[in-house]
N, C-alpha and C positions, 0 to 999 in steps of 0.2 A: 067832520068834527070828531066823530067817534074814533077814527084812526089817529088823529092828533092826540086825543086823550090817552090812548094806549101808548103812544110814543112818550108822552110825559110820565105816565105811570111806570113804564119800563125804565125810563131814565132815572127816576127816583130809586127803583130797585137796584139798578146797576151802580148808582152812586153809593148806596148803602153797602153793597158787596165790596166795591173798590175801597171804600173807607175802612171797612173791617179788615181786609187783607193788608192794606197799608199800615194800619195801626198795629196789627199783630207783628208784622215784619219789623217795624221800627222798635217795638217793645222788645222783641227777641234780640235785636241787634244792640240795644242800649240798656237792657235790663239791669245788668250788674252795675253799670255806671250810674243809672238812676237810683238804685238802692243805696249806693255809696253817697251820692249827692244828697238824697233825702235824709239819710241817717246821720251823716257826719257833719253836713253843713247847717242842718236845721237845729240851731241851738237857741234861737229866739224867734218870736212870731214874725219879725221883719225879714229875717233870713228865710223863714218858712215861705213867705210871699215870693221871694226871689226863686227859691228852688221849685216851688209849686208851679210858678209861671214858666220857668225854663223847662222843667220836666214835661209839663203838658204840651208846650209848644213843640218840643222835640218829638214826642211820641204821638202827638195829635189825639190824645185821649185823656180827658179829665177824670173819667171813671177809673182808668188804670192807675193814675197817680193817687187817686183817693183810696183805692183798694190797698195799695202798698202802705199808705199812711195809716189806714185802719189796722193793718197787720203790725205796724210798729207800735201804735198806741196799745193794742191788745197785748203785745209782748213786753210792754213797759219800757220801750226804747225811746219813745217820745211822750211828752206830756200832752194833755189836751190843748193847752195854750199854743204849744209849738205846732200841733197838728192843724189848729185853726188857721194859722198863718199859711200853711200849705193849701187849705181849702180856699182862702182868699186868692192866692196866687193861681190856683188851678182855674178859677173863673176868669182871670185875666188871660191865662195861657190858651184857654179854649177859644177865645176870640180870634186867635191867630189862624184858626181854620178858615174863617171867613176871608181873611186876607189872602190865604193860599188859594182858595177857590176863585176869588176875584182875579188874582194875578194869572193863574194858569188856565182858567176857564174863560176869561173875558178879555184880559189884556193881551194875551198871546193866542194866536190861532194854531193850536196844537192838535186839532182833531185828527188830521191826516197822519201826523207823526204818531199819535197814540194808536191808531189803527195799524200802522206799519210795525210798531214796536211790540204790540200785544202778543203776537205769536212767539217771537224769539224770547221775550221775557217769560212767557208761560212755560216754554220748554226749559229755560234755565231754572225756573222755580221747581219744575217736576224732576229734572235730571241732575241738577246741581247738588252740591253738598256744602254745608257750612256757610261761609260768607257769600259764595256765588248763589246759593239757593235763596238766601235772605235778600240779596240784591235783586234777583228775579222776582221775588214777591213784592218788593217795594215798587219796582217799575210796573209790574202787572197791576198793582193796586192803583197807581197813578193813572195808568192807561184807562182802566175801567172808570175811574172817577171822572176823567176828562170826557170819555165817551158818554157817560151818564148825563153829564151837564149838557153836552151837545144834544142828546135826545130830549132832555127837558126843554131846551131852548126851541127845538124844532116843534115839539108838541104844543108849546104854549105860544108860538109865534102868531098863529092865526087868531088867537084870543084877543090880541091887541087891537084888532079891527072892530070887535064886537063888545069887548069888555074894557072899559076905560076907568080910570080912577074916580071919575065923577059918579059912576054907577055904583060904586062900592061904599060900604059903611066907612066911617072914619071922621065925619064932620061932627064937631061938638063932643062934649065929654062922653055921652052915651056911646056914640059911634067908636070913639077911640078905645073905650073900655071893651067894647065888643071885639075889636081887632086884637087887643091884648089876650082876650079869652081864646080867639081863633089860633094865635101863635102858641099858646099853652097847649091847646088840644092837638095841634099838628105835631108838636114835639112828643107828646105822650103817645100818640098813635104810631109815629115813626120810630119811637124809642131811640132817637138820634137828633141831638140839637144841630149837629153838623149838616145832616140832610135837610132839616127844616130851614136852616139858614141858607143853604144852597138854593132851595126852592124860592125863598124870599128874594134872593139876589137875582135869580132868573126872571121872576115876575117883575121886579123893579127894572131890570135891564130891558125887558120887553114892553115896558110901559103899561103893563097890566095893572100895576098899583103905583101910587105916587110915593115920594120919599117919606112923608110923615105917616102914611099908612104902613109902610114897611117898618118904620120905627116902632109903631104899635105892635106889630107882629113880633119884632125882635125882643121887645120887653117881655112879652108873654112867653116867648121861647126860653128866655133866661130863667123864668120861674119853672117852666115845664121840664127843663133838664134835670131838676132835682127829683123828679118822679121815679126814675129808674133806681136811684140810690135809696129812696124810701122803700120801694118794693124789695130791693135786695137786703135791706136791714131787718125786715120782718123775720123773727126767729134767729137773728144773728147775735153777735156778742154785744156787750154794752158799748164797746168802742165803736162798732159799726153803727149802732143806733144813735149814739151821740154825734157822730160825724154827719149822718143823714139829716138829723134835726138841725144841726148847726148850719149845714149847707142850705137847707130850706129857709131858715130864718134869714140868713145872710142874703140869699137871692130875692126874697120877698121885700126886705127892707131896701135893697139896692134898686128893685123895680120901682118902689115908691119914690126913692131919691131921683130916679130917672125923669119923673114927671116935671118937677120944678127945673131940673137941668135942661129939659127939652125946651121949656118956655124961655129960659135964659139964652140958650144956644141956638134957637131957631134961626135968627139972622145969619149966624156964622155957617150953619149947615146949608142954608139956602145959597150963600155965597160960594161955598165949596162945590156944591152941586152945579152951579152955573159956570165956575171957572175950571173945574176938573170934571167930575161926573157924580151922579147920585149914589153910585156904589161906594165911592170913597167917603162920601158924607155919612152914609149909613154905618159903615165900618168904623169910622172915627167916633161916632156916637156910641156904638156898641162897646168898643174898647174903653171909651172915656167914662161911661157911667159905671163900669165894673171897677175901674181904677178909683173913681170917686167913692164907691162903696167900700173899697179896701182902705182908703185914707180915713174914712169915717170910723170903721170898725177897729183898725189897728191899735189906736190908743186904748180902746175899751176891751181889748182881748181878755185880760184877767177877769173882768166882770162878766163878760160874755161867756167865758168858760164856766164860771160859777153858776150862771143861769142855766146853761146846758146841762151841767151836772145835776141841778135840782130837777130839771124836766125829765132827765133820764137817770134816776138815782141808781146807786149800787144795790143790787139785789142780794138778799141773804143767801149765802151758799157755803157749803162745806168743802167745795172743790178747791184744790190748791192751784190748778191751772184752768184756763178758759180757752179752749181751742175752737175757733170759729169755722164751722163747716162751709160757710159761704166763701171763705178764702181758698178753698180747694179748687175753685175754677181758675185760679191763678197760681201756678206752681211756685213762683218766686215768693209771693206773699205767704203762701202756706208753709214754705220752708222756714221763713223768718219766724212765724208763730211756733213751729215745732222746735226750732233751735232754742227759742226763749223758754219753752216748756221744759226741755231737757236740762237747762241750767237750774230752773227752779227746783225740779225733782232731785237733781244730783246734790244740790246744796242741802236740801232736807235730809238726804241720806247721809251725807258726810257729817252734818251736824249731829245726827243721832249716834252715829258710830264714834265720833270724837268724844262724846260724853260717856260712852261705855268704855272707852280706852284711855282712862285717866287714873290717877292714883287712887281716887275715891270714885269708883264706877257708878254712873247714874243711868239706869236702864229705862227710865220713864219715856224718854224720847223714842226709843226703839219700840216700846209697847204702843206708842201712838202713831205708828207708821202705816196704819190702815188707809188713810187718805192718799199716801204715796203709792200704795199698791193699786188703788183705784185710778190714780192719775196715770200710772204706767200702762194700765189696760187701755185707758182712753187714748194715750199717746200712740200705742201700737196700732190701734184701729185707725187713728188719724193718718199715720204714716202709710198704712196700707192703701189709702185712697189718694195719696199724692202721686202724680204722674210727672216726674221731672222731664224737662226738655232734653232729649237725647243728644241734641247738637250743642248743648250748653255744658261745657266741662265743669264749671263752678256748681251748677245745680246737681249734676251727677255725683260729683265728689262730696258735696254737702249732704245729699240724700243718703249716700252710702255710709258716711260717717255717723249720721243720726241713727241709722239702723243698727250699726255696730254698738254705738253708745247705749242705745235703749236695751239691747240684748245684755250688755254687761251690767247695766243698772238693775235689771231683773234678777240676774244671778247674785249681785251684791245685796239686794234686798232679801233674798232667800237666806244668805249667810248672816245678815244682820239679826235675823230672828233666833239664831243659835247663841243665846246669851251666856251659856255655860262656859264657852271657850274664852271669852275675854277675861273672865274671873280666873281661869286656870293660868292664863298668860301673865296676869298682873302678879299672881302669887309665886311665879317661878323666877328666882333671882337672875337666871341667865337670860330670860326672855322679857323681863319687865321693862328694861331700858328700850329695846327696839319697839316694844308695844306702845310705850308712851310716846316715842318719836313718831310712830305712825299716827297716833291720836292727834298729835300736834299738827301734822300735815293736813289731816282731815279737817281740823279746826280752821286752818287757814283757807282751805278749799271752800269751806262753808261761808266764808266772809269776804274773800279777796276776789279780784277780777282776773288775776294772772294765772290761768290754768296751766300754761306752758311750763313755767318754771317748776311748779309743784308736780307736774307729771314727770319731769326729769328727776326730781327728788324722790318720788315714789318708786321710780325705776331703780335708783340706787339702793333704796331701802329694801326693795324686793330681792335684789341680789344678796344683800347682807343677811336678810332673814333666811333665805334659802340655804346659804352656806352654814349659818348658825343652826338651822333646823337639822341638817344632815349630821353635823357634829354632835348636837345635843341628843339626837335619836340614838346614835351609837353609844353615847354615854348612858342613856336610859336602859338600853338592852344589856350593856355590861353590868349595870347596877342591878337589874332584875336577876341576872345570873348569880350575882354575889349576894342576893337577898336584901339589897338596900331598898328596892322598890318592889311592890307587888305588880302583877300583870294588869290589874285594873288601872293603877296609876300610870303605867307605861302607855296604855291605850288612850287614856284621857289627855296626857301631855302630847302624845303624837297627833291626836286628832286636833288639839288646840293649835299646834304649830302648823299643821296643814291648813287649818282654817285661816290663820293669819296670812300664810303665803298666798292662798287663793284670793282672799279678800284684797290683799295688796295688788295682785295681778288685775283684778276687775276694776279696782279704783284707778290704777294707773291707766288702763284702757279708756275708762270713762273720761278722765282728764285729757288724755291724748286726743281722743276723737272730738272732744269739745273744741280743742285748739284747731283741729282740721276744719271743723264746721265754721269756725270763726274766720279762718283764712279764705274760705270760699265765699262766705257771706259776711263781709266786714261791717255788720250792722251794730256790733257791740265792740267794746275795746278788745283788741287782739293781743294775745299773750306773746311770749318770745317765740322766735322762729325755730329755736333749737330743739324743740320737743319732737 
């Protein structure tokens, strides 16, 4: 008996490892597509349900889908209502894991195939690069998952002779509630609803538990799966805490809804178990009550979002950005947050400079740029902790663009503090017009989405200002020799022209690299390609 117990325990561990490898490989392979799917297609809660279900079914991880969603909400790319749709869908999508386990673990006899493929798949994972390496990890994960299931079945096989459904709790309301609690506890201990579901399927297949006892466990597991998100949200951003609370409420209400559904569908489940098998009946119920919960919540999403907003209210803060350190565990979600932060900061900078470069200069916005300085410091620290996937060209390109953009924003901020120069430029008849033109472009950059077109316009203005600066500087030097200007005036005008040229250069680079980052991570409207 003790040997069988260790087989079962090792099988759970191997299943967990296999599921982790498989999920990571699928996420790496489909990460950019998933980002695009979530950000572009999720425009209503109903579409959020579809994208959440599809995304979770593809990468076999509701937590990965949820983390990306949190990143989008925190970055202002999704509303809470749209994100709630994804949460509903993720709960439907995660039921697909049970169908996968049932199909490859019980319907097909793939244990020998898994043992045979594990070595070549592992070698491909270790020695391959790019697509071949990810393929090796996918196959390795599947092999470990199948072997883990086989070990669980072997370890629990002998229990069917000594432990039968009649010996276990589950009869009456008290017994059923006890099984719900056991399912919840199993999921919390394992930190994986997939592993807990696999264990329930193995016990049901081995007739250690009956169908309706398995149903009780699954209802508890559905609640227990929210525990990881609750833990991860502690100390996280408001978006992460809202998502965790919404997920908890949704799963608890869905679990309550499952009880009357069970009473109504009991004859159907019994019939399915008799004509097909108990595994199919259990999985149909699991998927069914999650769909029912979604149907219940979907029309109420605006009110539900308002309730969640009240439960997790906006905290008073003087920060202009909110970068969630919890997202650093997932480089794609962290890059989405950093990308949104750079846009917020750059718009503040461009807005302040545009007000200083108008016919009647206003320096109050520049004087109030201290929060922007703090935000840039926070952004630099955040970027230093992001570790992009070296095999993912989009992540590498986006990360590099964000580093360059942040560096140019720091330099532009330093120049923004030199308020004497805009005054000199506005008072110079030859430089007033290009200065006002630059201010107009900055004003558009502070309010418009199309960074690409404005980056190109800044490039043309930079060439014009550089040419005019060289011409004007020669005139100033000749005027100084003729006694028209004194040396102090020459230096003041020369410094002001140099300030304008360098400010233009940094602004053009900020807009350019924002366009590059958007092309790599199309989570926000993309500017023109010509920049």
